C-alpha positions in Angstrom: 49.0 17.9 20.6 49.3 15.0 18.3 52.5 14.5 16.3 52.3 13.6 12.6 54.8 12.3 10.1 54.7 12.5 6.3 52.8 9.6 5.0 51.6 8.3 1.6 48.7 6.4 0.3 50.7 3.2 0.1 50.6 3.0 3.9 46.8 3.0 3.8 45.7 -0.1 1.7 42.2 0.5 3.1 41.8 3.6 1.0 38.4 3.6 -0.6 39.8 4.2 -4.1 42.7 2.5 -5.8 45.9 4.5 -6.3 47.2 4.8 -9.7 49.5 7.0 -11.7 46.5 8.9 -12.8 45.2 9.7 -9.3 44.7 13.4 -8.8 47.1 14.9 -6.3 45.9 18.1 -4.5 48.2 20.2 -2.3 46.7 22.5 0.2 48.7 25.2 1.9 47.3 25.8 5.4 45.3 23.6 7.8 42.3 25.7 8.9 38.6 25.4 8.2 38.9 26.2 4.5 41.8 23.8 4.0 40.1 20.9 5.8 36.8 21.4 4.0 38.6 21.3 0.7 40.6 18.3 1.7 37.7 16.2 2.9 35.6 17.0 -0.2 38.5 16.3 -2.6 39.2 13.0 -0.8 35.6 12.0 -1.1 36.0 12.4 -4.9 39.0 10.1 -4.9 41.9 12.6 -4.8 45.1 12.2 -2.8 45.6 15.3 -0.6 48.8 16.7 0.9 48.1 19.4 3.6 51.1 21.6 4.2 51.3 23.5 7.6 54.2 25.4 9.1 52.6 26.4 12.4 53.2 24.3 15.5 49.5 23.2 15.6 47.0 22.6 12.9 43.5 24.0 12.7 44.1 27.6 11.8 42.8 30.7 13.5 39.2 29.9 14.3 39.6 26.9 16.6 43.0 28.0 18.1 43.0 31.7 18.5 39.8 33.0 17.1 36.1 32.0 17.1 36.3 29.3 19.8 38.4 30.9 22.5 36.7 34.3 22.0 33.2 32.9 22.4 34.3 31.1 25.6 35.7 34.4 27.0 32.6 36.3 25.9 30.2 33.8 27.5 32.2 33.8 30.8 32.2 37.6 30.8 28.4 37.7 30.1 27.8 35.5 33.1 30.0 37.7 35.2 28.0 40.7 34.2 24.7 39.0 34.9 25.9 38.4 38.5 26.9 42.0 38.8 24.0 43.6 37.1 20.8 41.6 36.4 17.4 43.2 35.6 15.3 41.2 38.1 14.6 42.9 41.4 14.1 39.6 43.2 17.7 38.5 42.4 20.4 40.1 44.4 23.4 41.5 42.4 26.8 40.7 43.7 30.4 41.1 42.5 31.5 37.8 40.8 34.5 35.9 42.1 36.8 35.7 39.1 39.8 33.5 38.6 41.2 34.3 35.2 43.9 31.6 35.4 41.2 28.9 35.8 39.0 30.4 33.1 42.0 30.4 30.7 42.8 26.8 31.6 39.3 25.7 30.8 39.3 27.7 27.6 42.5 26.1 26.5 41.3 22.6 27.3 38.1 23.1 25.2 40.2 24.5 22.3 42.5 21.4 22.5 39.4 19.1 22.6 37.9 20.7 19.5 41.2 20.8 17.6 41.6 17.1 18.3 38.0 16.2 17.3 37.7 18.4 14.2 41.2 18.3 12.8 43.7 15.9 14.3 41.3 12.9 14.4 40.3 13.5 10.8 43.9 13.4 9.7 44.5 10.2 11.6 41.4 8.4 10.2 41.2 9.6 6.6 43.8 7.6 4.6 43.7 10.0 1.7 44.9 13.0 3.8 48.6 13.4 4.5 50.2 16.2 6.6 53.6 17.7 5.7 55.0 20.1 8.3 56.8 23.2 6.9 56.3 26.5 5.1 55.5 26.4 1.4 56.4 28.7 -1.5 55.8 28.4 -5.2 58.5 27.2 -7.5 56.1 27.1 -10.5 52.3 26.6 -11.0 52.5 22.9 -10.2 55.4 22.7 -7.7 55.8 23.9 -4.1 59.0 24.1 -2.2 58.4 23.3 1.5 60.9 24.5 4.1 61.1 22.1 7.0 62.0 23.0 10.6 65.3 21.1 10.4 66.4 23.3 7.5 65.6 20.7 4.8 63.6 21.6 1.7 61.2 19.3 -0.1 59.5 19.7 -3.4 55.8 18.8 -3.7 54.3 18.5 -7.2 50.5 18.6 -7.5 47.8 18.7 -10.1 45.8 21.3 -8.2 46.8 23.6 -5.4 44.7 25.4 -2.8 46.0 28.4 -0.9 44.3 28.6 2.5 46.9 30.4 4.6 44.5 32.6 6.6 45.4 36.1 8.0 47.4 37.8 10.6 46.6 40.9 12.8 47.5 44.2 11.1 49.6 46.5 13.2 49.3 50.2 12.5 52.3 52.5 12.1 52.1 54.4 15.4 55.2 56.1 16.7 56.7 54.1 19.5 54.2 51.2 19.3 56.7 48.6 18.1 58.8 49.1 21.3 55.9 48.3 23.6 54.5 44.9 24.8 51.1 45.5 23.2 48.5 42.8 22.9 47.0 41.4 19.8 43.7 39.4 20.1 45.7 36.2 20.8 47.3 37.6 24.0 44.0 39.2 25.1 42.1 36.0 24.7 44.5 33.9 26.8 45.6 36.3 29.4 45.5 35.0 33.0 44.9 38.4 34.6 42.5 41.2 34.0 44.1 44.6 33.7 42.8 47.6 35.6 42.5 49.7 32.4 42.5 48.3 28.9 42.8 50.7 25.9 41.6 49.2 22.6 42.8 50.7 19.4 40.4 49.7 16.7 36.7 49.2 16.1 36.8 45.9 14.2 34.6 43.0 15.1 37.3 41.5 17.2 38.1 44.8 18.9 34.5 45.3 20.0 33.9 41.8 21.2 37.1 41.7 23.3 36.6 45.2 24.6 33.2 44.5 26.1 34.3 41.1 27.5 37.1 42.8 29.4 34.7 45.5 30.7 32.5 42.7 32.0 35.5 40.9 33.6 36.1 44.0 35.6 38.5 46.2 33.6 38.0 49.9 32.8 37.9 50.0 29.0 38.5 52.8 26.5 38.0 52.2 22.8 39.7 54.4 20.2 37.8 54.3 16.9 39.4 55.9 13.8 35.9 56.6 12.5 32.8 55.5 14.4 31.8 52.0 15.6 30.7 49.9 12.7 31.1 52.9 10.3 30.7 50.6 7.2 27.3 49.4 8.4 23.9 51.1 8.8 24.7 54.1 11.0 22.0 53.2 13.5 23.9 50.0 14.4 27.0 51.9 15.5 25.1 54.6 17.2 23.0 52.3 19.3 25.9 49.9 20.1 27.9 52.9 21.3 25.1 53.8 23.7 25.0 50.2 25.0 28.7 50.3 25.6 28.5 53.6 27.4 25.7 52.3 29.6 28.1 49.6 30.8 30.7 52.2 31.7 32.9 51.8 28.6 34.4 54.9 27.0 34.2 55.2 23.2 36.3 57.8 21.5 35.1 58.2 18.0 37.2 59.8 15.2 40.2 59.3 17.4 43.7 58.0 16.7 46.8 57.5 18.8 49.7 59.6 17.5 52.3 58.0 19.7 52.6 55.2 22.3 55.2 54.8 25.1 55.7 52.2 27.8 57.7 52.7 31.0 57.6 49.1 32.2 54.2 49.3 33.9 52.1 51.9 32.1 51.3 52.7 28.5 51.0 56.4 27.6 49.0 57.2 24.4 48.9 60.6 22.9 45.9 61.5 20.8 45.0 64.9 19.2 42.9 65.8 22.2 44.3 64.1 25.3 46.8 61.8 26.9 45.6 58.3 27.9 47.3 56.0 30.4 46.6 52.2 30.8 48.2 49.1 32.0 47.3 47.0 28.9 47.0 48.0 25.2 45.1 45.9 22.6 45.8 46.5 19.0 42.8 45.2 16.9 42.7 47.2 13.6 41.9 44.4 11.2 43.8 41.5 9.6 45.9 41.1 6.5 46.3 38.0 4.3 49.2 35.6 5.0 50.6 35.6 1.5 54.0 37.4 1.7 56.1 34.2 2.0 54.3 32.3 -0.8 56.2 33.9 -3.7 53.0 34.4 -5.6 54.7 36.6 -8.1 56.7 33.6 -9.3 53.5 32.2 -10.9 51.7 35.5 -11.5 48.8 35.1 -9.0 47.0 38.4 -8.8 46.5 40.0 -5.4 45.0 43.1 -4.0 47.0 45.9 -2.3 46.7 44.2 1.1 48.0 40.9 -0.2 44.6 39.2 -0.5 44.4 36.8 -3.4 41.8 37.7 -6.0 39.4 34.8 -6.7 36.2 34.3 -8.6 33.0 32.6 -7.5 34.5 29.2 -8.2 37.5 30.0 -5.9 39.9 30.1 -8.9 42.8 32.5 -8.8 44.1 34.1 -12.0 46.4 31.1 -12.6 44.8 27.8 -13.9 44.6 25.0 -11.3 45.5 27.2 -8.4 42.6 28.1 -6.0 42.3 30.1 -2.8 39.8 30.2 0.1 39.3 31.9 3.4 41.0 34.9 4.9 44.0 34.9 2.5 41.6 35.7 -0.3 39.3 38.7 -1.2 36.2 37.0 0.4 34.6 38.1 3.7 36.7 37.0 6.7 34.2 34.6 8.4 35.1 31.0 9.2 31.8 29.6 7.7 32.6 31.4 4.4 36.1 29.9 4.4 34.6 26.4 5.0 32.0 26.9 2.3 34.6 28.2 -0.1 37.0 25.3 0.7 34.3 22.7 0.1 33.4 24.2 -3.2 37.0 24.5 -4.2 37.4 20.7 -3.5 34.5 20.0 -5.8 35.8 22.2 -8.6 39.4 20.8 -8.3 38.0 17.3 -8.9 35.9 18.1 -12.0 32.8 19.7 -10.5 31.3 23.1 -11.0 30.4 24.6 -7.6 29.9 28.3 -7.0 29.6 30.4 -3.8 26.9 33.0 -3.6 27.5 35.5 -0.8 24.5 37.7 -1.5 22.6 36.3 1.5 25.6 35.8 3.8 24.6 36.5 7.4 27.1 38.1 9.7 27.1 38.4 13.5 29.2 40.4 16.0 29.1 38.8 19.4 28.7 41.9 21.5 25.8 42.2 23.8 23.4 43.2 22.3 24.6 41.3 19.3 24.9 42.9 15.8 23.5 40.8 13.0 23.1 41.7 9.4 22.2 40.1 6.1 21.7 41.4 2.6 21.8 45.1 1.8 21.7 48.1 4.0 19.5 51.0 2.8 22.6 52.9 1.5 24.0 49.9 -0.3 20.6 49.1 -1.9 20.2 52.7 -3.2 23.8 52.6 -4.5 22.8 49.5 -6.5 19.8 51.3 -8.0 17.0 50.0 -5.8 14.1 52.1 -4.8 13.8 51.2 -1.1 11.4 51.4 1.8 12.4 50.5 5.4 11.0 50.2 8.9 12.8 50.1 12.3 11.2 48.2 15.2 12.6 49.0 18.6 13.0 45.8 20.7 10.7 47.2 23.3 7.9 46.1 20.9 9.0 42.5 21.0 7.2 40.6 23.8 10.2 38.2 24.5 12.5 41.2 24.9 10.1 42.7 27.4 9.8 39.5 29.3 13.6 39.3 29.5 13.9 42.9 30.6 16.4 43.3 27.8 15.0 45.8 25.3 18.1 47.4 24.0 18.3 47.5 20.2 16.1 47.3 17.1 15.3 45.3 14.0 15.5 47.1 10.7 14.1 45.7 7.4 14.9 47.1 4.0 12.6 46.2 1.1 12.4 46.9 -2.6 9.7 49.5 -2.7 7.9 48.3 -5.9 7.5 44.6 -4.8 7.8 44.6 -1.0 10.6 42.0 -1.3 13.0 41.9 1.6 16.5 42.7 0.5 18.3 43.5 3.8 18.0 43.2 7.5 20.0 44.8 10.3 19.6 43.8 13.9 20.9 45.0 17.2 19.4 42.8 19.9 20.2 40.4 22.7 20.7 37.0 20.9 20.4 38.8 17.6 22.6 36.2 16.0 19.8 33.6 16.6 17.4 35.8 14.6 19.3 36.6 11.5 19.3 33.3 9.7 15.5 33.5 9.4 15.9 36.8 7.6 18.6 35.3 5.4 16.3 32.5 4.4 13.5 35.0 3.6 15.8 37.0 1.4 17.1 33.9 -0.3 13.6 32.8 -1.1 12.6 36.3 -2.3 9.9 36.7 0.3 8.0 39.9 0.7 7.2 41.5 4.0 3.6 40.3 3.6 4.9 36.8 3.2 6.9 37.1 6.4 4.1 38.7 8.3 1.7 35.9 7.4 4.0 33.2 8.8 3.5 31.6 12.1 6.2 32.6 14.6 6.3 30.9 18.0 5.5 33.1 21.0 7.5 34.2 23.1 10.6 34.2 20.9 13.1 36.8 19.9 12.7 35.8 16.2 9.0 36.9 16.4 10.5 40.4 16.1 10.9 39.7 12.3 7.2 39.1 11.9 6.4 42.3 14.0 8.9 44.4 12.0 7.3 43.1 8.7 3.9 44.0 10.0 5.0 47.6 10.6 5.1 48.2 6.9 1.3 48.3 6.9 0.1 48.5 10.4 0.9 49.9 13.9 2.1 46.9 16.0 1.5 48.9 19.2 -2.2 48.4 18.4 -2.0 44.6 18.1 -2.7 42.1 20.8 0.4 40.4 22.3 0.5 37.5 19.7 -1.7 38.9 17.0 -1.5 37.0 13.7 
């Protein structure tokens, strides 16, 4: 990990814009993707930027303990499962030889490489960016008090302030839980041993991704879902994903909560309304809450929601002038690419621009296998907004590439505005579904109808051809078409 000291623009005479008393100073609390996107954009516009970070390393959740390490773990687990259970009769299945310690070492190395390339090197090479280590809180709308590790405090005055402090795992109030060595996603991602039986409390995105990865790494896995899997999404997604999990030997307990948890030094004992569960590892993954408690937001009157999330508008402005927020600490969807887009736009607006973030065609992917991918409105959401809808569901067994892969789990669902045929939502459960969804997002953004989509040329054999086939089902039976019918 690189070490940084507080610096100022006087030490960088090569700065592209001359410093002056009038130069805009922007302070950013946090050092994740939203923070850096804002910092880079603001620096491009001539601002001087101070990034304030209290954690030991910079980079935020995604690169350090989120997206990057989780996808490495998921990919390793997928390859292990393919060795154990592949669909081709000419390839012999065998139990994979797993060394979790080596996998974790490789995972950590890649995380460090990406943190260096995407965060540390940018700090070192951009003269307008300065890092101040410590935890910030508000003194007033233009002044932050930064508590340093050595106990010192330093005041930072800024013309504009961005809050990009991210989020932290939420821990439910379960009797006895606090006295046990439960895992959060961080411990689960970097563990050097695979447990015999992992119980997962939660049905969030993170919970489902890690649960399946551990099953594929050889653990027995039980998931406790307070409702059902993906209960906020189209019901078909949760229903079919549950079947896919159960086919792999996972146990999914819907509408189930743990009333108490105990630990005897080796075994966790969970009591639910219906049974007693025992396991050697327990993962708590019931969502995340905004890291805003220590900021003293009430000092300046910044409005937050009940969970601490900062309320912002489409320009990333809070309720206090010249104070902005982006990423998981705000009331926007908790995805790293949303945080980065918000940070970049905040940087533009802080320096005199007028950029807005439209989330109406925001694609989302859950990296289970099959993957869950959505964009736009579900049928229920569309009807709640007053749309008259029509929809079609295409099972993946109708997609030639899925047949060729012997991987036909899942479906593609398209929701359209009935009067116009315009696509307004797509829900996908499919192997590599995340590689399909962006085409649907572009179609919605460009107000394409299903006839428009069906008339496009899609390469054969590809999974994304499933969008064309699903669009065709609105007016013909695709089972009666030839393999690559136009």
